[in-house]
C-alpha positions in Angstrom: -18.4 9.4 12.6 -19.4 12.8 13.8 -22.9 13.9 14.6 -23.6 17.6 14.2 -27.2 17.1 15.5 -25.9 15.9 18.9 -27.5 17.8 21.6 -26.5 18.4 25.2 -27.8 16.1 28.0 -30.6 17.4 30.1 -31.1 16.7 33.8 -34.0 17.7 36.0 -33.4 17.0 39.7 -35.3 17.9 42.9 -34.2 17.2 46.4 -35.6 18.0 49.8 -34.6 17.4 53.4 -35.5 18.1 57.0 -33.2 17.8 60.0 -34.8 17.7 63.5 -32.7 18.1 66.6 -34.5 16.1 69.3 -32.2 17.3 72.1 -28.6 18.3 72.5 -27.3 14.8 71.7 -29.7 13.3 69.1 -30.8 14.5 65.7 -33.0 13.0 63.0 -32.5 13.7 59.3 -35.0 12.9 56.5 -34.2 13.6 52.9 -35.4 12.6 49.4 -34.8 13.2 45.7 -36.0 12.5 42.2 -34.0 12.8 39.1 -34.8 12.6 35.4 -32.1 12.5 32.6 -33.0 13.1 29.0 -31.1 12.9 25.8 -28.3 10.8 27.3 -25.6 10.0 24.9 -25.0 6.4 23.6 -23.3 4.8 20.7 -25.2 3.6 17.6 -24.2 1.9 14.4 -25.1 3.8 11.2 -24.6 2.9 7.5 -22.6 5.5 5.5 -21.6 4.7 1.9 -22.1 1.0 2.4 -20.0 0.9 5.5 -21.1 0.6 9.1 -19.8 3.4 11.4 -20.2 4.2 15.1 -21.9 7.4 16.0 -22.8 9.1 19.2 -26.5 9.9 19.5 -29.0 11.3 22.0 -30.9 8.0 22.4 -31.2 7.2 26.1 -33.3 8.2 29.1 -32.9 7.5 32.8 -34.8 8.2 36.0 -34.1 7.6 39.7 -36.0 8.2 43.0 -35.0 7.7 46.6 -35.2 8.8 50.2 -32.9 8.4 53.3 -33.5 8.4 57.0 -30.7 8.8 59.5 -30.4 9.1 63.3 -27.2 10.4 64.8 -25.9 10.8 68.4 -23.1 13.2 69.2 -21.6 14.1 72.6 -22.9 13.1 76.0 -21.0 10.1 77.3 -18.4 7.8 75.8 -20.5 6.4 72.9 -21.5 8.2 69.7 -23.1 6.7 66.6 -25.0 7.0 63.4 -27.6 4.7 61.7 -29.1 5.4 58.3 -31.4 3.7 55.8 -31.8 4.5 52.2 -34.3 3.2 49.6 -33.8 4.1 46.0 -34.3 2.8 42.5 -32.9 3.7 39.0 -34.5 2.8 35.7 -33.5 3.6 32.2 -32.7 2.3 28.7 -28.9 1.9 29.1 -26.4 1.8 32.0 -23.3 2.6 29.9 -22.5 4.8 26.9 -21.3 1.8 24.9 -24.4 -0.3 25.5 -25.7 0.5 22.0 -22.5 -0.8 20.5 -22.6 -4.0 22.5 -26.2 -4.5 21.4 -25.1 -4.5 17.8 -22.0 -6.6 18.6 -24.2 -9.3 20.3 -26.8 -9.2 17.6 -29.6 -8.4 20.1 -32.4 -6.0 19.8 -32.2 -2.3 20.8 -34.2 -2.0 24.0 -37.4 0.1 23.7 -38.5 -0.1 27.3 -37.0 0.8 30.7 -35.1 -1.7 32.9 -33.3 -1.5 36.2 -29.9 0.1 35.7 -26.7 -1.5 36.8 -26.4 0.8 39.9 -30.0 0.1 41.0 -29.4 -0.8 44.7 -32.8 -0.7 46.4 -31.9 -1.0 50.0 -28.9 0.4 51.8 -28.3 0.3 55.6 -25.3 1.8 57.4 -24.5 2.0 61.0 -21.4 3.1 63.0 -20.6 3.2 66.7 -17.7 5.1 68.2 -16.5 4.5 71.8 -13.9 7.0 73.1 -12.4 6.9 76.6 -10.1 9.8 77.3 -7.1 9.8 79.6 -8.7 12.2 82.0 -11.3 9.7 83.3 -11.2 6.5 85.2 -14.0 4.4 83.8 -15.7 1.4 85.3 -17.7 -1.4 83.7 -20.1 -3.0 86.1 -18.0 -1.7 89.0 -14.8 -3.0 87.6 -12.0 -0.5 86.5 -11.1 -0.6 82.8 -8.2 1.0 81.0 -8.5 4.6 79.7 -7.0 6.5 76.8 -8.4 4.3 74.0 -11.1 4.4 71.3 -12.8 2.0 68.9 -15.0 2.3 65.9 -17.4 -0.3 64.6 -19.0 0.1 61.2 -21.5 -2.1 59.4 -23.0 -1.7 56.0 -25.6 -3.7 54.1 -26.9 -3.3 50.5 -29.3 -5.4 48.5 -28.0 -7.1 45.4 -27.4 -5.3 42.1 -29.3 -6.4 39.0 -27.9 -8.5 36.2 -29.0 -10.2 33.0 -28.8 -14.0 33.1 -27.8 -16.0 30.1 -29.6 -19.0 28.5 -27.6 -21.4 30.6 -29.1 -20.0 33.9 -31.5 -22.5 35.6 -35.2 -22.1 34.9 -34.5 -19.7 32.0 -36.5 -20.8 29.0 -36.6 -18.6 25.9 -38.0 -19.1 22.5 -35.8 -18.8 19.4 -35.1 -15.2 18.8 -36.4 -14.0 22.1 -34.2 -11.8 24.3 -33.9 -12.3 28.1 -35.3 -9.4 30.1 -32.5 -7.0 30.9 -31.3 -6.9 34.6 -34.2 -9.2 35.5 -32.3 -11.0 38.4 -30.5 -9.8 41.5 -27.0 -10.6 42.8 -26.7 -11.7 46.5 -26.8 -8.9 49.1 -23.5 -7.6 50.5 -22.8 -7.3 54.3 -19.6 -5.7 55.6 -18.2 -5.3 59.2 -15.3 -3.1 60.0 -13.7 -2.8 63.5 -10.9 -0.4 64.3 -9.0 0.3 67.5 
């Protein structure tokens, strides 16, 4: 059912950053942000003429904060690379626009407080190293000649686990009758990836 009182979503976001060139090869970048979202749209069930209808309403709110540090090396030798670390968090009432509908479908309570959102990844670490040996040089490693005209790229990424809501069958979860489990109160395992390319 339509909602002629539906308002537009509002976002207030600030970001800042500083990049410092330490010398001709190394640079340090520091950046941060905070973001607030108001009147986010979600589905809700309304009673019209004795029937239950679905309606979009401005019922949600979200906020996120974070910062990132990165160190980069470019030029000067055969090895270049980048390493960056980011810390961030995201809280709100709903992670998806159909969460209100699912709340009614599962006969659970409409959340009144904030909880970590589904994309709340607290720690994120990325690193990459590129090695390039052109055809115009004759490199040596510990005095031993090595082939030229090749390159390789090694990338590594790590991120902490995303939040999720356990069910009643999860170990050590004890709830009274009619009590809801705290949303996104547990974390999935962390993710670590390596990628090597020649």
